[in-house]
N, C-alpha and C positions, 0 to 999 in steps of 0.2 A: 781573792781578788777577781778570779774568773766568775765566781758565783755572783758577786756584786754587779759586775758588768752585765751578766746574763739577766739578772733580775731587773736592772735599770732598763735594758733594751726591751724586755718583755712588758714592763709597765708602760713604757713609751708607746710600744706597738698597740697595746690595749687602749690607751688614751687616744691615740690617733685614729684607731678604728672606731671608737665611740663618737669622736668628733665628726668623722666622715658619715657615720650613720645618721647623726643629728642633721647634718647638712642635707642629706638625701631625703629625710622625712620632711624637713621644712620645705624643700623644693616640691615635693609631692603634694603637700597641703596647699601650697601656693598655686600649683597647677590646677588642683581641684576647685579652688575658689574662683580662679579665672574662668574655668569651664562652666561653673555654675552661673557666674555673672553673664556669660555670653549665651547661655541657653535660651532658645526661642520657645516661648510658651504660647498657648492658645487660650481663648476665653473658656473653652471646654475644660482645659486642664485646671484653670484657676477656680472656676465655679463648680468643680466636681461633676462634670457631665450634665449640664442643664438640658432639659428637654424643651427646646424652643419649637418643636413640631406640634406640641399641644396647642389648643386654642389659647391665644394670649388674651387674658381678661382686660389688662390695661397696659398701656405704654405711655408714660408721661415724659415730656421733655421740659425741664424747668417748670414743673408742676402744671403743664398744659397737656391735656390728653391728646394723643394722636388717634384720630378717629378713622382715617383713611387706611383700609386694610392693606392696600398695595404699599403705602409708605411704611407701615409697620413691618411688613415682610422685608422691605428694602433695608431698613435699619437693622433688623434682626440678622439678616444675611450678612451685612457689613460687619456686625459685631462678631458673628460666628467665624468669619474669615480673617480676623485680626491676628497678626503675629506680633508678639510682645516680648520685651526683655525687662527683667526686674530692674527697678530703679530705686535710688535712695532719695530722689528729689520729691519735694512737696511744694505745692503752689497754693496761692490764696484762692479760697473757694469762689470769690467774686469773679474770677476769670474763667470759671468752669461752666460747662453745660451739664446739668444734672439729668441723668437718664434713669428712670425707674421702670422696671419690667415686672409684671405679675403674670407668671405662667404656671409651671409646676411648683415653683417657689417664688419668693420675692427677691429681686436683685436690684441693687442700687450701685450707681457708679457716677463718677465725675469725669468728664472728658475735657481735656485742655488742648484745644486745637493748636494754638500758637506754639505751645511747648511740645506738642505731639506726645501727650502723656495721658494715661487713664488711671484713675484711682478707684479700686473696687472696695466696696464696703459689704463684707459678708458677716454672717453671725460669728464665724470663727476668728476672722482676722481682717485687717485692712491693709492693703498693699498697693504701692504705686508701681506702674509699669510704663516704660517708654514704648510708644507705638512705632512699629517698623513699617507697616503698610496701611496707613489710615485714610488714604484719599477717598475711598468709597464711603466710609463712615462720616467723614467731615462733610462731604457733599450731601449725603442723606440728611444729616442734621441741619445743614444750612437750608435745604429745600423745605424743611418743615417749619422753619422759623418765620 
């Protein structure tokens, strides 16, 4: 009888221990997912360290070339200083301002001013980000239109 009680208590202790471990692991995974979602990214992180210091061959906004070098630098500087958070939102292309840059590589992106969102189209992937601090970029793009 004592053996049966001991075995029952042992099995219960192991089951409770495994359940506690499962809860711990789930909470840990949830915390990691939240931290990843709240991580602040930069354009440099996303585009794998673009070299915007080289001579920009073309910068097009909605398929119209930006000829003014000062305006080009202003837009590039605003892009380089963006702080972004990963987003799962996607918006209709008609609402976007398309920005194409040809420097060390070709970069394409869609900027959604009203939604404060930017969508990067790279060779590897296409991802949407919410813009945390986009005032300078929005002003630079408006001044060019």
